[in-house]
Wavefront OBJ file of the C-alpha trace (Angstrom):
o trace
v 3.443 9.346 -11.941
v 0.822 11.149 -9.878
v 1.596 14.389 -11.657
v 1.196 12.721 -15.060
v -2.150 11.191 -14.091
v -3.363 14.605 -12.913
v -2.263 16.641 -15.940
v -4.875 17.525 -18.573
v -5.159 14.548 -20.934
v -2.922 12.661 -18.490
v 0.217 13.828 -20.198
v 2.642 16.622 -20.832
v 6.131 17.776 -21.643
v 8.988 17.737 -19.134
v 8.413 21.433 -18.424
v 4.696 20.829 -17.753
v 5.523 18.073 -15.307
v 8.263 20.085 -13.589
v 5.884 23.018 -13.153
v 3.532 20.829 -11.059
v 6.242 19.786 -8.573
v 6.239 21.482 -5.200
v 9.395 23.221 -4.028
v 12.115 22.198 -3.928
v 11.681 21.152 -7.538
v 14.067 18.596 -9.019
v 16.498 19.768 -11.664
v 15.133 19.592 -15.211
v 17.793 17.030 -16.133
v 16.964 14.908 -13.065
v 13.300 14.810 -14.050
v 14.202 14.007 -17.672
v 16.355 11.087 -16.468
v 13.565 9.824 -14.206
v 11.050 10.002 -17.075
v 13.473 8.046 -19.269
v 13.756 5.353 -16.586
v 9.951 5.158 -16.249
v 9.692 4.913 -20.037
v 12.289 2.129 -20.199
v 10.375 0.226 -17.491
v 7.147 0.567 -19.472
v 5.268 2.749 -16.977
v 5.368 5.825 -19.214
v 5.188 6.209 -22.972
v 6.608 9.124 -24.879
v 6.342 10.423 -28.376
v 8.056 13.228 -30.141
v 6.002 16.329 -30.844
v 8.156 18.722 -32.777
v 11.496 18.818 -31.001
v 10.083 17.849 -27.589
v 9.033 14.602 -25.952
v 5.441 14.287 -24.750
v 4.942 11.870 -21.838
v 1.858 9.921 -20.812
v 1.375 7.114 -18.299
v 1.036 3.685 -19.892
v -0.340 2.105 -16.714
v -3.220 3.054 -14.454
v -2.744 4.214 -10.877
v -4.102 0.874 -9.685
v -1.672 -1.110 -11.858
v 1.259 1.029 -10.719
v 0.252 0.702 -7.056
v 0.149 -3.086 -7.420
v 3.627 -3.151 -8.946
v 4.953 -0.766 -6.292
v 3.334 -2.399 -3.260
v 4.072 -6.046 -4.094
v 7.811 -5.825 -3.268
v 7.035 -3.782 -0.124
v 4.661 -6.507 1.040
v 7.183 -9.233 0.191
v 10.215 -7.467 1.697
v 8.787 -6.058 4.902
v 5.822 -8.319 5.610
v 6.971 -11.723 4.270
v 4.250 -11.602 1.615
v 1.452 -11.288 4.164
v -1.348 -8.878 3.304
v -2.672 -9.251 6.855
v 0.659 -8.215 8.400
v 0.962 -5.261 6.022
v -2.573 -4.084 6.831
v -2.004 -4.599 10.555
v 1.111 -2.430 10.361
v -0.638 0.294 8.363
v -3.665 0.349 10.648
v -1.536 0.474 13.792
v -0.083 3.772 12.544
v -3.406 5.439 11.698
v -6.299 6.602 13.841
v -9.470 5.624 11.972
v -12.935 6.977 12.558
v -15.867 4.612 13.072
v -16.986 5.488 9.534
v -13.585 4.552 8.093
v -13.556 1.280 10.023
v -17.011 0.435 8.687
v -15.777 1.343 5.202
v -12.929 -1.160 5.550
v -15.334 -3.846 6.741
v -17.584 -3.134 3.753
v -14.623 -3.375 1.354
v -13.575 -6.711 2.848
v -17.097 -8.080 2.436
v -17.352 -6.782 -1.140
v -14.004 -8.175 -2.247
v -14.687 -11.530 -0.613
v -18.055 -11.888 -2.337
v -20.137 -11.727 0.838
l 1 2 3 4 5 6 7 8 9 10 11 12 13 14 15 16 17 18 19 20 21 22 23 24 25 26 27 28 29 30 31 32 33 34 35 36 37 38 39 40 41 42 43 44 45 46 47 48 49 50 51 52 53 54 55 56 57 58 59 60 61 62 63 64 65 66 67 68 69 70 71 72 73 74 75 76 77 78 79 80 81 82 83 84 85 86 87 88 89 90 91 92 93 94 95 96 97 98 99 100 101 102 103 104 105 106 107 108 109 110 111 112
C-alpha cells in the first residue's frame, strides 16, 4: 500500500509496483496475488488499460492504518488505546520535543 501511495498519481502497473520494492523483491506472481487480495478487500481498485491492470489505492493511508491497527489494539491490548500507547512508548526513546509534540496532539484531539 505504501508503494502505491508513493507512486506518481498514486497508482501503477504490477511491474511499476514491483520495481519500487527493496531486495529481496517478491515474485511477480506473488505481488499480483497480493494486489488481487487487496482489490477483493476493497483497499485497492484496478482497471484494465490495454492488456494490463492499473492499480490505485481506494483508501487513504489514515483509513488503512485505522483498519490495520484496530485488530492489533483489540488482540494485544484488550481494546485499550492507553495500553497500546504505553507499550509503544516503552520501546522508543523520545526527545523532549517529541514528548511535547505528543502532549500537544493529546490537547488538540481532546479539544483543549
